[in-house]
MARKOL-277528 format. One line per 2 residues: their letters; for each residue x, y, z of C-alpha. Coordinates in nm, 4 decimals, padded with zeros to 6 digits, always signed. Layout:
BEGIN
A) X,Y,Z ~ ... .
//
This chain:
BEGIN
XX) -06.8715,-03.7257,+03.9721 ~ -06.8308,-04.0673,+04.1344 .
XX) -07.1993,-04.1481,+04.0830 ~ -07.1748,-04.0402,+03.7187 .
XX) -06.8782,-04.2683,+03.6514 ~ -07.0352,-04.5631,+03.8342 .
XX) -07.3537,-04.5373,+03.6288 ~ -07.1721,-04.4827,+03.2985 .
XX) -06.9423,-04.7805,+03.3598 ~ -07.2432,-05.0025,+03.4211 .
XX) -07.3237,-04.9934,+03.0506 ~ -06.9909,-04.9151,+02.8809 .
XX) -06.6651,-05.1042,+02.8259 ~ -06.3598,-04.9878,+03.0167 .
XX) -06.1969,-04.8247,+02.7151 ~ -06.5052,-04.6121,+02.6394 .
XX) -06.4429,-04.3606,+02.9189 ~ -06.1551,-04.1175,+02.9701 .
XX) -06.1167,-03.9345,+03.2998 ~ -05.7506,-03.8298,+03.2908 .
XX) -05.7752,-03.4472,+03.3034 ~ -05.4714,-03.4059,+03.0785 .
XX) -05.6538,-03.6029,+02.8085 ~ -06.0059,-03.4735,+02.8686 .
XX) -05.8685,-03.1198,+02.8297 ~ -05.7896,-03.2000,+02.4656 .
XX) -06.1628,-03.2525,+02.4074 ~ -06.2577,-02.9107,+02.5476 .
XX) -06.2883,-02.7097,+02.2280 ~ -06.3011,-02.6997,+01.8505 .
XX) -06.0985,-02.4683,+01.6225 ~ -06.2845,-02.1412,+01.6836 .
XX) -06.1273,-01.8306,+01.8373 ~ -06.2879,-01.6217,+02.1144 .
XX) -06.5141,-01.9060,+02.2280 ~ -06.5240,-02.0021,+02.5934 .
XX) -06.4841,-02.3692,+02.6820 ~ -06.5269,-02.5605,+03.0057 .
XX) -06.3658,-02.8731,+03.1474 ~ -06.5423,-03.2040,+03.0716 .
XX) -06.6007,-03.4331,+03.3671 ~ -06.5487,-03.7317,+03.1402 .
XX) -06.5041,-03.8149,+02.7724 ~ -06.7251,-04.0969,+02.6446 .
XX) -06.6333,-04.2842,+02.3253 ~ -06.9177,-04.5236,+02.2417 .
XX) -06.9097,-04.7721,+01.9553 ~ -07.2779,-04.8698,+01.9421 .
XX) -07.6203,-04.7110,+01.9427 ~ -07.7019,-04.8922,+02.2654 .
XX) -07.3999,-04.7358,+02.4335 ~ -07.5094,-04.3891,+02.3238 .
XX) -07.8554,-04.4601,+02.4631 ~ -07.7042,-04.5655,+02.7951 .
XX) -07.5004,-04.2443,+02.8114 ~ -07.8068,-04.0295,+02.7473 .
XX) -08.0231,-04.2174,+02.9992 ~ -07.7517,-04.1677,+03.2594 .
XX) -07.7148,-03.7995,+03.1713 ~ -08.0906,-03.7475,+03.1992 .
XX) -08.1138,-03.9301,+03.5316 ~ -07.8306,-03.7237,+03.6808 .
XX) -07.9074,-03.3960,+03.4969 ~ -07.5571,-03.3883,+03.3465 .
XX) -07.4954,-03.1843,+03.0276 ~ -07.3786,-03.3689,+02.7174 .
XX) -07.1712,-03.2108,+02.4400 ~ -07.1693,-03.4188,+02.1173 .
XX) -06.8413,-03.4066,+01.9248 ~ -06.7030,-03.5291,+01.5948 .
XX) -06.3551,-03.4326,+01.4786 ~ -06.3804,-03.0881,+01.6453 .
XX) -06.2812,-02.9104,+01.3233 ~ -06.5703,-02.6646,+01.3606 .
XX) -06.5165,-02.2888,+01.3543 ~ -06.7938,-02.1597,+01.5809 .
XX) -06.7365,-02.3274,+01.9176 ~ -07.0289,-02.5641,+01.8624 .
XX) -06.8338,-02.8600,+02.0031 ~ -06.6877,-02.6727,+02.3011 .
XX) -06.7293,-02.8436,+02.6356 ~ -06.9100,-02.6983,+02.9358 .
XX) -06.7845,-02.7509,+03.2899 ~ -06.8734,-03.0938,+03.4264 .
XX) -07.0212,-03.2217,+03.1008 ~ -06.9947,-03.5554,+02.9282 .
XX) -06.7980,-03.4896,+02.6104 ~ -06.9624,-03.7456,+02.3831 .
XX) -06.7173,-03.8236,+02.1048 ~ -06.8677,-04.0227,+01.8186 .
XX) -06.5337,-04.0778,+01.6454 ~ -06.5363,-04.4550,+01.7082 .
XX) -06.8726,-04.5008,+01.5366 ~ -06.7026,-04.4886,+01.1987 .
XX) -06.8507,-04.7670,+00.9876 ~ -06.9890,-04.7356,+00.6368 .
XX) -07.2824,-04.9728,+00.6740 ~ -07.4072,-04.9806,+00.3158 .
XX) -07.3505,-04.8370,-00.0298 ~ -07.6260,-04.9041,-00.2826 .
XX) -07.5677,-04.8179,-00.6476 ~ -07.9298,-04.9040,-00.7298 .
XX) -08.0879,-04.6864,-00.4615 ~ -07.8017,-04.4340,-00.4810 .
XX) -07.7635,-04.4129,-00.1068 ~ -07.4992,-04.4673,+00.1570 .
XX) -07.5814,-04.5606,+00.5157 ~ -07.3136,-04.4500,+00.7579 .
XX) -07.2335,-04.3972,+01.1228 ~ -07.1587,-04.0408,+01.2354 .
XX) -06.7835,-04.0850,+01.2845 ~ -06.7130,-04.1650,+00.9188 .
XX) -06.4637,-03.9158,+00.7736 ~ -06.6030,-03.7230,+00.4772 .
XX) -06.3096,-03.8076,+00.2484 ~ -06.3277,-04.1771,+00.3405 .
XX) -06.6925,-04.1900,+00.2353 ~ -06.6246,-03.9928,-00.0815 .
XX) -06.3516,-04.2341,-00.1903 ~ -06.5569,-04.5406,-00.1005 .
XX) -06.8545,-04.4346,-00.3113 ~ -06.6259,-04.3253,-00.5968 .
XX) -06.5036,-04.6846,-00.6235 ~ -06.8601,-04.7762,-00.7201 .
XX) -06.8976,-04.4961,-00.9735 ~ -07.0927,-04.2755,-00.7332 .
XX) -07.0421,-03.9309,-00.5865 ~ -07.1084,-03.7725,-00.2472 .
XX) -07.0869,-03.4002,-00.3275 ~ -07.0566,-03.2110,+00.0055 .
XX) -06.6842,-03.1385,+00.0450 ~ -06.5901,-02.9005,+00.3283 .
XX) -06.2311,-02.7786,+00.3111 ~ -06.1584,-02.9979,+00.6154 .
XX) -06.2947,-03.3064,+00.4357 ~ -05.9844,-03.5133,+00.5128 .
XX) -06.0585,-03.4718,+00.8868 ~ -06.4211,-03.3752,+00.9428 .
XX) -06.6904,-03.6349,+01.0098 ~ -07.0295,-03.6889,+00.8512 .
XX) -07.1941,-03.6405,+01.1914 ~ -07.0235,-03.3044,+01.2304 .
XX) -07.1183,-03.2104,+00.8746 ~ -07.4808,-03.2884,+00.9556 .
XX) -07.4644,-03.0990,+01.2843 ~ -07.3432,-02.7794,+01.1182 .
XX) -07.5128,-02.8273,+00.7778 ~ -07.1722,-02.7805,+00.6172 .
XX) -07.1002,-02.6949,+00.2550 ~ -06.7860,-02.6806,+00.0441 .
XX) -06.6423,-02.5826,-00.2903 ~ -06.9004,-02.7681,-00.4989 .
XX) -07.2128,-02.6139,-00.3459 ~ -07.2749,-02.3782,-00.6364 .
XX) -07.3880,-02.6770,-00.8441 ~ -07.4565,-02.9572,-00.6003 .
XX) -07.5818,-02.7916,-00.2829 ~ -07.5012,-02.8362,+00.0862 .
XX) -07.5162,-03.1299,+00.3267 ~ -07.8862,-03.0799,+00.4059 .
XX) -07.9784,-03.1724,+00.0496 ~ -07.8147,-03.5151,+00.0830 .
XX) -07.9500,-03.6304,+00.4184 ~ -08.2525,-03.8524,+00.3516 .
XX) -08.2964,-04.0076,+00.6932 ~ -08.1454,-04.0255,+01.0402 .
XX) -08.1370,-04.2406,+01.3502 ~ -08.1185,-04.0080,+01.6496 .
XX) -08.0806,-04.0824,+02.0186 ~ -08.2920,-03.8300,+02.2057 .
XX) -08.2016,-03.6628,+02.5341 ~ -08.3872,-03.9275,+02.7367 .
XX) -08.2240,-04.2164,+02.5501 ~ -08.5104,-04.3051,+02.3154 .
XX) -08.4177,-04.3870,+01.9562 ~ -08.5936,-04.1865,+01.6849 .
XX) -08.5860,-04.2779,+01.3161 ~ -08.6645,-03.9972,+01.0720 .
XX) -08.6953,-03.9699,+00.6961 ~ -08.6553,-04.2458,+00.4445 .
XX) -08.4267,-04.4345,+00.2106 ~ -08.6579,-04.3966,-00.0886 .
XX) -08.6128,-04.1453,-00.3709 ~ -08.9331,-03.9661,-00.2636 .
XX) -09.1233,-03.9286,+00.0614 ~ -09.3404,-03.6582,+00.2176 .
XX) -09.4994,-03.8317,+00.5171 ~ -09.5363,-03.6013,+00.8138 .
XX) -09.3193,-03.3118,+00.9245 ~ -08.9646,-03.3126,+00.7914 .
XX) -08.7861,-03.3928,+01.1164 ~ -08.4743,-03.4960,+00.9268 .
XX) -08.4140,-03.1405,+00.8093 ~ -08.4805,-03.0174,+01.1612 .
XX) -08.1817,-03.2112,+01.2935 ~ -07.9509,-03.1006,+01.0119 .
XX) -07.7788,-02.7867,+01.1367 ~ -07.9048,-02.8291,+01.4945 .
XX) -07.5473,-02.8612,+01.6279 ~ -07.6274,-03.1509,+01.8607 .
XX) -07.8828,-02.9461,+02.0526 ~ -08.1835,-03.1694,+01.9733 .
XX) -08.0396,-03.5208,+01.9705 ~ -07.7406,-03.7413,+01.8922 .
XX) -07.7193,-03.8594,+01.5312 ~ -07.6087,-04.2248,+01.5318 .
XX) -07.6849,-04.3223,+01.1706 ~ -07.7494,-04.1364,+00.8467 .
XX) -07.8964,-04.2314,+00.5111 ~ -07.7260,-04.0148,+00.2513 .
XX) -07.8184,-03.9532,-00.1115 ~ -07.5531,-04.0175,-00.3750 .
XX) -07.5172,-03.9061,-00.7339 ~ -07.3543,-04.0669,-01.0371 .
XX) -06.9885,-03.9747,-01.0567 ~ -06.9393,-03.6682,-01.2808 .
XX) -06.6738,-03.6361,-01.5471 ~ -06.3411,-03.4836,-01.4446 .
XX) -06.3757,-03.1093,-01.4155 ~ -06.1783,-02.8513,-01.6094 .
XX) -06.0992,-02.5161,-01.4533 ~ -05.9932,-02.1663,-01.5484 .
XX) -05.8426,-01.8777,-01.3562 ~ -05.9342,-01.5182,-01.4376 .
XX) -05.7387,-01.2209,-01.3004 ~ -05.9232,-00.8950,-01.2327 .
XX) -05.8119,-00.5378,-01.1574 ~ -06.0826,-00.5073,-00.8894 .
XX) -06.3039,-00.7247,-00.6724 ~ -06.6047,-00.5395,-00.8136 .
XX) -06.5169,-00.6516,-01.1670 ~ -06.4756,-01.0124,-01.0523 .
XX) -06.8140,-01.0000,-00.8788 ~ -06.9723,-00.8561,-01.1926 .
XX) -06.8381,-01.1583,-01.3803 ~ -06.9913,-01.3897,-01.1181 .
XX) -07.3305,-01.2252,-01.1622 ~ -07.3083,-01.2567,-01.5415 .
XX) -07.2077,-01.6228,-01.5228 ~ -07.5044,-01.7094,-01.3052 .
XX) -07.7506,-01.4835,-01.4890 ~ -07.6634,-01.6493,-01.8206 .
XX) -07.7636,-01.9897,-01.6843 ~ -07.4224,-02.1518,-01.6539 .
XX) -07.3851,-02.4353,-01.4013 ~ -07.0218,-02.4403,-01.2874 .
XX) -06.9167,-02.7155,-01.0494 ~ -06.7001,-02.4582,-00.8740 .
XX) -06.6922,-02.0782,-00.8723 ~ -06.4481,-01.9355,-00.6179 .
XX) -06.3070,-01.5890,-00.5562 ~ -05.9949,-01.4703,-00.3737 .
XX) -05.9261,-01.1055,-00.2918 ~ -05.5877,-00.9323,-00.3153 .
XX) -05.5017,-00.9856,+00.0529 ~ -05.5537,-01.3586,+00.0172 .
XX) -05.3630,-01.3713,-00.3118 ~ -05.0638,-01.1927,-00.1637 .
XX) -05.0615,-01.4248,+00.1357 ~ -05.0670,-01.7263,-00.0963 .
XX) -04.7911,-01.5731,-00.3115 ~ -04.5765,-01.5153,-00.0058 .
XX) -04.6221,-01.8695,+00.1207 ~ -04.6037,-02.0656,-00.2033 .
XX) -04.4373,-01.8370,-00.4614 ~ -04.7184,-01.9009,-00.7093 .
XX) -04.6213,-01.6057,-00.9254 ~ -04.9562,-01.4314,-00.9235 .
XX) -04.9130,-01.0708,-01.0366 ~ -04.9121,-00.8237,-00.7486 .
XX) -05.1401,-00.5996,-00.9543 ~ -05.4157,-00.8631,-00.9419 .
XX) -05.6910,-00.7429,-00.7092 ~ -05.9079,-01.0532,-00.7376 .
XX) -05.8786,-01.4029,-00.8799 ~ -06.1870,-01.5910,-00.9975 .
XX) -06.1698,-01.9681,-01.0373 ~ -06.4383,-02.1491,-01.2350 .
XX) -06.4726,-02.5184,-01.3165 ~ -06.7150,-02.7389,-01.5080 .
XX) -06.7762,-03.1140,-01.4958 ~ -07.0186,-03.1083,-01.7901 .
XX) -06.9910,-03.3289,-02.1028 ~ -06.8138,-03.0432,-02.2860 .
XX) -06.6290,-02.8493,-02.0149 ~ -06.3921,-02.6770,-02.2593 .
XX) -06.6848,-02.5115,-02.4364 ~ -06.8354,-02.4001,-02.1057 .
XX) -06.5018,-02.2586,-01.9940 ~ -06.4682,-02.0663,-02.3203 .
XX) -06.8100,-01.9094,-02.2683 ~ -06.7316,-01.8168,-01.9080 .
XX) -06.3898,-01.6884,-02.0075 ~ -06.5549,-01.4523,-02.2568 .
XX) -06.7854,-01.3229,-01.9822 ~ -06.4863,-01.2643,-01.7560 .
XX) -06.3075,-01.0709,-02.0282 ~ -06.6166,-00.8611,-02.0912 .
XX) -06.6322,-00.7834,-01.7186 ~ -06.2747,-00.6544,-01.7229 .
XX) -06.0504,-00.9560,-01.6603 ~ -05.6901,-00.8773,-01.7504 .
XX) -05.6036,-01.2405,-01.8126 ~ -05.7999,-01.5643,-01.8452 .
XX) -05.6118,-01.8931,-01.8202 ~ -05.8106,-02.2101,-01.9022 .
XX) -05.6699,-02.5521,-01.8153 ~ -05.6296,-02.8121,-02.0859 .
XX) -05.6628,-03.1182,-01.8628 ~ -05.7391,-03.2321,-01.5087 .
XX) -05.3779,-03.1980,-01.3954 ~ -05.3635,-02.8333,-01.5041 .
XX) -05.7006,-02.7745,-01.3396 ~ -05.5650,-02.9067,-01.0124 .
XX) -05.2709,-02.6686,-01.0325 ~ -05.5057,-02.3742,-01.0854 .
XX) -05.7138,-02.4725,-00.7824 ~ -05.4155,-02.5076,-00.5502 .
XX) -05.4141,-02.1368,-00.4698 ~ -05.7704,-02.1540,-00.3372 .
XX) -05.6944,-02.4583,-00.1246 ~ -05.3940,-02.2797,+00.0240 .
XX) -05.5927,-01.9695,+00.1193 ~ -05.6617,-02.0403,+00.4839 .
XX) -05.3168,-02.1819,+00.5537 ~ -05.1567,-01.8791,+00.3915 .
XX) -05.3684,-01.6337,+00.5917 ~ -05.2972,-01.8243,+00.9134 .
XX) -04.9283,-01.7540,+00.8530 ~ -04.9875,-01.3762,+00.8468 .
XX) -05.0446,-01.3486,+01.2234 ~ -05.0578,-01.5755,+01.5259 .
XX) -05.4370,-01.6198,+01.5142 ~ -05.7331,-01.5940,+01.2791 .
XX) -06.1095,-01.5548,+01.3037 ~ -06.2894,-01.7022,+01.0058 .
XX) -06.6238,-01.5449,+00.9290 ~ -06.8940,-01.7168,+00.7258 .
XX) -07.1341,-01.4537,+00.5976 ~ -07.3536,-01.5429,+00.3017 .
XX) -07.5221,-01.2717,+00.0939 ~ -07.7305,-01.2699,-00.2235 .
XX) -07.4991,-01.3088,-00.5252 ~ -07.6016,-00.9642,-00.6432 .
XX) -07.4569,-00.8189,-00.3208 ~ -07.1257,-01.0069,-00.3297 .
XX) -06.9276,-00.7068,-00.4556 ~ -07.0706,-00.4824,-00.1838 .
XX) -06.9823,-00.7442,+00.0778 ~ -06.6203,-00.7693,-00.0311 .
XX) -06.5765,-00.3943,-00.0712 ~ -06.7398,-00.3331,+00.2663 .
XX) -06.5067,-00.5835,+00.4304 ~ -06.2072,-00.3952,+00.2889 .
XX) -06.3416,-00.0752,+00.4468 ~ -06.3765,-00.2542,+00.7818 .
XX) -06.0192,-00.3836,+00.7557 ~ -05.8940,-00.0301,+00.7004 .
XX) -06.1079,+00.1090,+00.9836 ~ -05.9623,-00.1364,+01.2360 .
XX) -05.6114,-00.1404,+01.0873 ~ -05.6222,-00.5176,+01.0404 .
XX) -05.5346,-00.7680,+00.7717 ~ -05.8592,-00.9275,+00.6559 .
XX) -05.8420,-01.1600,+00.3572 ~ -06.1570,-01.2747,+00.1791 .
XX) -06.2025,-01.5992,-00.0060 ~ -06.5517,-01.6859,-00.1172 .
XX) -06.7715,-01.9545,-00.2627 ~ -06.8678,-01.6846,-00.5094 .
XX) -07.1362,-01.8852,-00.6851 ~ -07.3253,-01.9064,-00.3542 .
XX) -07.2465,-01.5580,-00.2274 ~ -07.0835,-01.7299,+00.0723 .
XX) -06.7875,-01.5194,+00.1858 ~ -06.5169,-01.6210,+00.4312 .
XX) -06.3495,-01.3048,+00.5585 ~ -06.0447,-01.4151,+00.7593 .
XX) -05.9414,-01.1684,+01.0303 ~ -05.5687,-01.2015,+01.1070 .
XX) -05.4443,-01.0800,+01.4450 ~ -05.1897,-01.1300,+01.7219 .
XX) -05.3693,-01.3076,+02.0060 ~ -05.1090,-01.1797,+02.2557 .
XX) -05.1916,-00.8189,+02.1685 ~ -05.4989,-00.7198,+02.3716 .
XX) -05.5829,-00.4180,+02.1615 ~ -05.5447,-00.6037,+01.8329 .
XX) -05.7555,-00.8915,+01.9675 ~ -06.0278,-00.6428,+02.0656 .
XX) -06.0193,-00.4852,+01.7212 ~ -06.0361,-00.8286,+01.5612 .
XX) -06.3497,-00.9178,+01.7533 ~ -06.5127,-00.5829,+01.6786 .
XX) -06.4312,-00.6105,+01.3079 ~ -06.5791,-00.9617,+01.3058 .
XX) -06.9049,-00.8256,+01.4445 ~ -06.9106,-00.5430,+01.1889 .
XX) -06.8669,-00.7951,+00.9089 ~ -07.1698,-00.9894,+01.0312 .
XX) -07.3691,-00.6669,+01.0611 ~ -07.2744,-00.5791,+00.7046 .
XX) -07.3932,-00.9184,+00.5837 ~ -07.7328,-00.8746,+00.7486 .
XX) -07.7655,-00.5215,+00.6071 ~ -07.7093,-00.6672,+00.2605 .
XX) -07.9901,-00.9177,+00.3065 ~ -07.7640,-01.2065,+00.4008 .
XX) -07.7178,-01.4481,+00.6869 ~ -07.4563,-01.4744,+00.9630 .
XX) -07.3580,-01.8276,+00.8632 ~ -07.3749,-02.0154,+00.5357 .
XX) -07.2086,-02.3382,+00.6475 ~ -07.0081,-02.3081,+00.9713 .
XX) -07.2941,-02.2967,+01.2188 ~ -07.3726,-02.0708,+01.5146 .
XX) -07.2175,-02.2428,+01.8154 ~ -07.0935,-02.0025,+02.0823 .
XX) -06.9358,-01.7520,+01.8467 ~ -07.2513,-01.6229,+01.6794 .
XX) -07.5368,-01.6951,+01.9181 ~ -07.5968,-01.3266,+01.9971 .
XX) -07.6149,-01.2584,+01.6250 ~ -07.8561,-01.5472,+01.5699 .
XX) -08.1110,-01.3669,+01.7859 ~ -08.0743,-01.0567,+01.5698 .
XX) -08.1218,-01.2524,+01.2500 ~ -08.4203,-01.4570,+01.3675 .
XX) -08.6091,-01.1791,+01.5421 ~ -08.8133,-01.2244,+01.8630 .
XX) -09.0884,-01.4440,+01.7153 ~ -08.8460,-01.6712,+01.5336 .
XX) -08.6265,-01.7009,+01.8422 ~ -08.9248,-01.7876,+02.0636 .
XX) -09.0385,-02.0648,+01.8286 ~ -08.6902,-02.2101,+01.7934 .
XX) -08.6486,-02.2188,+02.1707 ~ -08.9834,-02.3978,+02.1912 .
XX) -08.8579,-02.6636,+01.9502 ~ -08.5458,-02.7044,+02.1633 .
XX) -08.7570,-02.7451,+02.4775 ~ -08.9715,-03.0134,+02.3121 .
XX) -08.6733,-03.2317,+02.2241 ~ -08.4582,-03.1450,+02.5255 .
XX) -08.6814,-03.0331,+02.8158 ~ -08.3990,-03.0516,+03.0705 .
XX) -08.1622,-02.8480,+02.8521 ~ -07.8776,-03.1007,+02.8797 .
XX) -07.7924,-03.1288,+02.5085 ~ -07.5074,-02.8971,+02.4099 .
XX) -07.6137,-02.6193,+02.6484 ~ -07.5061,-02.2627,+02.5793 .
XX) -07.4913,-02.3119,+02.2039 ~ -07.7029,-02.1342,+01.9428 .
X) -07.9445,-01.9687,+02.1915 .
//
């Protein structure tokens, strides 16, 4: 420990290291449940690329594990510390280095908050689409590490589709530049994509070149109430099959709706079994909403309420934004799953989750990025109740098994981390797992980068 601190201090300012155990303990974990976390030996808060390189050279020389961290808003334990590690917080590397309207790119450091970047580019008539629900807190580096998504993915895609190039400090301290800042480029293997979603296990992202889009028109939304989740999912399938391109297509099941009603008195009818929210940012959103509303009615919607302006649209979308907070109020703890299935299997996924909730006698609310087939079953439980905690964990595993049975994946946007690493092996299969471990060994032969995560 003393040798580690002496060597780190040789290349870092005094305020870049925290050793007070009461403070370092606050850097031990992210927001996931049931994920073990160790005690960091030290928290490092660099401000420059050179400082990150010094940290990694020191870690390599002393064989000390390094856990990269952003805002620690993750939900899979991917930023959880291991005993004796350097918790490498990139929160102070928070500069927007460039915004180019001509090239439609932004160049940023990893600690930039998603919402800060979004507002900065909006001032120049541009748009950075990825918008995780934690966008007011989460960082671009964390978004890249977990390949995060958000409400707009149905039309605009996930983080991976907006990362053009990266500067990455490797485990031994070398600086690697990947990708490009041009509109096109296919030179060599796509190492940029390899780092997106790697959860800090291959290198430390210290700069990103991000693609931007022209700012869209203000979106208009509608809410459609359904007597069953199956009917709502049928509407989703029809909307996508007919070629519509909504900027948002979200679904909330009855458990989620009732939790939101209880918390916010939104007046949603108790008979509503599912609520579908659709929005368009097209040149004629009202016409698109009318067409989608007709499809919802044909699928069995009992009521369709289109907004007339942006303010009404925002009111309609409030229920979806309240979902997690409302479900968190049901019990003392939650586990948020992140299973993505083919759109055609969305109804089976939601119905199957309801069966699992009944089997384990638990409250499990489902909200979903329905246009992507990305479901977020939220298991509510009392963490002080050992039996209920056990049932919560078992139900979580059954939900992931159901997703795989339906041809889906164990994570659409939250990452693997600690929580799902056993399930990653099942999804990849032995050959896939062997090759991915080989990639890890190439970039991190000593295994010091975020050990114990993913594999």
